[in-house]
Backbone as ProteinMPNN parsed JSONL, in Angstrom:
{"seq_chain_A": "MQKIFNDAVKKAGIRKDVSVQSLCHSFATHLLESGTDLRYIQELLGHKSSKTTEIYTYMSNKDIGKIKSPLD", "coords_chain_A": {"N_chain_A": [[118.329, 237.821, 30.02], [116.335, 236.16, 30.988], [115.507, 234.788, 28.67], [117.807, 233.323, 28.003], [117.955, 231.731, 30.272], [115.52, 230.3, 30.038], [116.027, 228.892, 27.651], [118.155, 227.28, 28.509], [116.859, 225.736, 30.441], [115.096, 224.274, 28.832], [116.959, 222.862, 27.227], [118.129, 221.312, 29.177], [116.121, 219.634, 29.773], [114.312, 220.035, 31.791], [111.265, 219.787, 33.325], [109.846, 220.884, 35.292], [108.239, 223.731, 36.775], [110.153, 226.429, 36.697], [112.133, 229.369, 37.493], [114.191, 232.313, 37.026], [114.348, 233.293, 39.558], [114.252, 230.95, 40.979], [116.884, 230.092, 40.87], [118.111, 231.938, 42.547], [116.855, 231.318, 44.948], [117.739, 228.662, 45.31], [120.513, 229.079, 45.51], [120.677, 230.637, 47.881], [119.553, 228.829, 49.703], [121.363, 226.671, 49.615], [123.667, 227.942, 50.589], [122.823, 228.577, 53.182], [122.312, 225.999, 54.23], [124.89, 225.061, 54.268], [125.957, 226.386, 56.332], [126.396, 229.135, 56.236], [126.182, 232.377, 57.533], [123.106, 234.043, 58.091], [123.025, 236.814, 57.771], [125.123, 237.371, 55.994], [124.141, 236.118, 53.734], [121.918, 237.712, 53.284], [123.184, 240.103, 52.524], [124.503, 239.245, 50.164], [122.323, 238.669, 48.525], [121.185, 241.111, 48.317], [119.116, 242.036, 49.872], [117.212, 244.387, 51.631], [115.86, 244.14, 54.007], [116.086, 241.911, 56.749], [114.009, 240.239, 57.153], [113.061, 239.521, 54.659], [115.048, 237.796, 53.786], [114.781, 235.78, 55.606], [112.942, 233.932, 54.705], [114.27, 231.773, 53.734], [114.897, 230.18, 55.809], [113.477, 227.93, 56.399], [112.612, 224.841, 57.956], [114.095, 221.682, 57.519], [113.632, 218.144, 57.451], [116.015, 216.67, 57.497], [117.827, 218.426, 58.65], [116.726, 218.805, 61.18], [117.125, 216.312, 62.291], [119.821, 216.364, 62.834], [120.185, 217.783, 65.123], [121.43, 217.796, 68.341], [120.493, 216.717, 71.507], [121.007, 218.387, 74.576], [120.693, 216.828, 76.74], [121.373, 214.273, 76.131]], "CA_chain_A": [[118.692, 236.78, 30.944], [115.213, 235.223, 31.072], [115.524, 233.941, 27.485], [118.93, 232.392, 28.155], [117.539, 230.787, 31.311], [114.487, 229.428, 29.465], [116.689, 227.998, 26.698], [118.925, 226.307, 29.281], [115.886, 224.832, 31.066], [114.631, 223.369, 27.766], [118.067, 221.981, 26.849], [118.366, 220.385, 30.289], [114.976, 218.741, 29.87], [113.606, 220.275, 33.05], [109.837, 219.954, 33.078], [109.314, 221.582, 36.451], [108.062, 225.173, 36.599], [111.266, 227.122, 37.349], [112.383, 230.727, 37.033], [115.478, 232.847, 37.456], [114.235, 233.388, 41.012], [114.571, 229.62, 41.5], [118.336, 230.059, 41.057], [118.373, 232.736, 43.749], [116.379, 230.532, 46.083], [118.652, 227.527, 45.459], [121.781, 229.641, 45.972], [120.526, 231.012, 49.289], [119.298, 227.619, 50.482], [122.622, 225.925, 49.721], [124.537, 228.684, 51.507], [122.292, 228.419, 54.536], [122.524, 224.618, 54.654], [126.32, 224.827, 54.493], [126.349, 227.087, 57.548], [126.643, 230.561, 56.044], [125.361, 233.245, 58.378], [121.981, 234.653, 57.381], [123.354, 238.221, 57.469], [125.924, 237.365, 54.769], [123.228, 235.776, 52.634], [121.139, 238.931, 53.059], [124.037, 241.025, 51.757], [124.731, 238.696, 48.825], [121.091, 238.747, 47.74], [120.791, 242.512, 48.197], [117.877, 242.3, 50.604], [117.299, 245.466, 52.61], [115.296, 243.658, 55.265], [116.42, 240.525, 57.095], [112.753, 239.48, 57.068], [112.991, 238.974, 53.301], [115.998, 236.688, 53.719], [114.365, 234.731, 56.535], [112.122, 232.904, 54.048], [115.135, 230.635, 53.439], [115.227, 229.477, 57.05], [112.531, 226.854, 56.66], [113.259, 223.661, 58.542], [113.972, 220.422, 56.786], [113.752, 216.984, 58.329], [117.41, 216.245, 57.643], [118.483, 219.333, 59.588], [116.187, 218.545, 62.51], [117.757, 215.086, 62.751], [121.207, 216.634, 63.238], [120.2, 218.498, 66.394], [121.752, 216.945, 69.485], [119.915, 217.152, 72.77], [122.021, 218.528, 75.635], [120.41, 215.819, 77.764], [121.902, 212.975, 75.693]], "C_chain_A": [[117.587, 235.711, 30.996], [115.22, 234.273, 29.875], [116.638, 232.904, 27.568], [118.568, 231.313, 29.172], [116.521, 229.797, 30.742], [115.079, 228.428, 28.469], [117.462, 226.9, 27.433], [118.001, 225.284, 29.949], [115.395, 223.811, 30.038], [115.717, 222.366, 27.396], [118.34, 220.94, 27.926], [117.218, 219.396, 30.461], [114.204, 218.874, 31.172], [112.146, 220.558, 32.731], [109.143, 220.696, 34.216], [109.189, 223.075, 36.149], [109.146, 225.9, 37.396], [111.437, 228.508, 36.751], [113.782, 231.142, 37.463], [115.482, 232.975, 38.98], [114.525, 232.038, 41.675], [116.072, 229.484, 41.752], [118.729, 230.803, 42.333], [118.012, 231.93, 44.994], [117.325, 229.357, 46.355], [119.992, 227.982, 46.026], [121.718, 229.93, 47.466], [120.336, 229.779, 50.165], [120.578, 226.815, 50.678], [123.601, 226.628, 50.664], [124.108, 228.467, 52.948], [122.55, 227.008, 55.064], [123.995, 224.304, 54.903], [126.854, 225.657, 55.668], [126.65, 228.567, 57.399], [125.671, 231.377, 56.874], [124.302, 233.954, 57.536], [122.269, 236.097, 56.976], [124.188, 238.319, 56.189], [125.049, 237.061, 53.554], [122.385, 236.994, 52.282], [121.925, 239.916, 52.202], [124.225, 240.535, 50.32], [123.508, 238.818, 47.931], [120.596, 240.182, 47.568], [119.473, 242.83, 48.877], [118.096, 243.418, 51.618], [116.855, 244.989, 53.983], [115.702, 242.208, 55.516], [115.177, 239.642, 57.02], [112.61, 238.825, 55.689], [113.876, 237.739, 53.188], [115.551, 235.517, 54.58], [113.461, 233.672, 55.906], [112.94, 231.65, 53.746], [115.441, 229.8, 54.672], [114.219, 228.392, 57.389], [113.291, 225.646, 57.2], [113.058, 222.456, 57.646], [114.201, 219.271, 57.756], [115.2, 216.557, 58.527], [118.157, 217.137, 58.62], [118.006, 219.096, 61.015], [116.854, 217.302, 63.106], [119.182, 215.279, 63.239], [121.3, 217.315, 64.607], [120.432, 217.512, 67.527], [121.152, 217.538, 70.741], [121.019, 217.312, 73.812], [121.824, 217.499, 76.74], [120.958, 214.447, 77.412], [123.36, 212.819, 76.099]], "O_chain_A": [[117.872, 234.514, 31.042], [114.967, 233.079, 30.037], [116.428, 231.737, 27.239], [118.84, 230.131, 28.961], [116.65, 228.589, 30.945], [114.684, 227.262, 28.442], [117.43, 225.736, 27.034], [118.329, 224.099, 30.012], [115.291, 222.622, 30.341], [115.45, 221.172, 27.264], [118.736, 219.815, 27.622], [117.336, 218.428, 31.213], [113.525, 217.941, 31.602], [111.834, 221.464, 31.958], [107.981, 221.084, 34.097], [109.956, 223.614, 35.352], [109.07, 225.979, 38.622], [110.955, 228.792, 35.654], [114.469, 230.41, 38.176], [116.519, 232.783, 39.615], [114.994, 231.996, 42.813], [116.49, 228.847, 42.719], [119.578, 230.342, 43.097], [118.772, 231.875, 45.961], [117.671, 229.092, 47.506], [120.54, 227.339, 46.921], [122.596, 229.518, 48.224], [120.902, 229.701, 51.255], [120.849, 226.333, 51.777], [124.285, 225.973, 51.449], [124.934, 228.205, 53.822], [122.959, 226.84, 56.213], [124.316, 223.388, 55.661], [128.049, 225.633, 55.962], [127.117, 229.196, 58.349], [124.474, 231.091, 56.906], [124.568, 234.402, 56.421], [121.796, 236.549, 55.933], [123.993, 239.234, 55.389], [125.2, 237.665, 52.492], [122.163, 237.274, 51.104], [121.383, 240.495, 51.26], [124.118, 241.315, 49.373], [123.63, 239.043, 46.727], [119.696, 240.44, 46.769], [118.789, 243.783, 48.504], [119.065, 243.39, 52.377], [117.417, 245.393, 55.002], [115.666, 241.379, 54.607], [115.287, 238.429, 56.843], [112.1, 237.711, 55.573], [113.491, 236.75, 52.565], [115.912, 234.373, 54.302], [113.234, 232.622, 56.508], [112.372, 230.58, 53.526], [116.171, 228.812, 54.584], [114.116, 227.979, 58.544], [114.476, 225.468, 56.919], [111.98, 222.247, 57.09], [114.891, 219.424, 58.764], [115.572, 216.125, 59.619], [119.029, 216.661, 59.347], [118.795, 219.178, 61.956], [117.116, 217.259, 64.308], [119.7, 214.444, 63.98], [122.386, 217.408, 65.18], [119.719, 216.517, 67.656], [121.295, 218.732, 71.003], [121.886, 216.445, 73.918], [122.701, 217.32, 77.585], [121.013, 213.557, 78.261], [123.972, 211.789, 75.815]]}, "name": "protein", "num_of_chains": 1, "seq": "MQKIFNDAVKKAGIRKDVSVQSLCHSFATHLLESGTDLRYIQELLGHKSSKTTEIYTYMSNKDIGKIKSPLD"}
């Protein structure tokens, strides 16, 4: 799998340091940003501990901007 991934990275002209784990991280991040519950993501990734999955819950500026104050 690693060789196929490396070949695809070269063919795509990606110069950034990426790995198969990058795909996992991207998958989980996209699911989380689209509103998928963290517990489902944990199951899909096969993590035994929710703490492992929680690394994907970092905050981004675009998400913070979407938060509405109950006082507004």
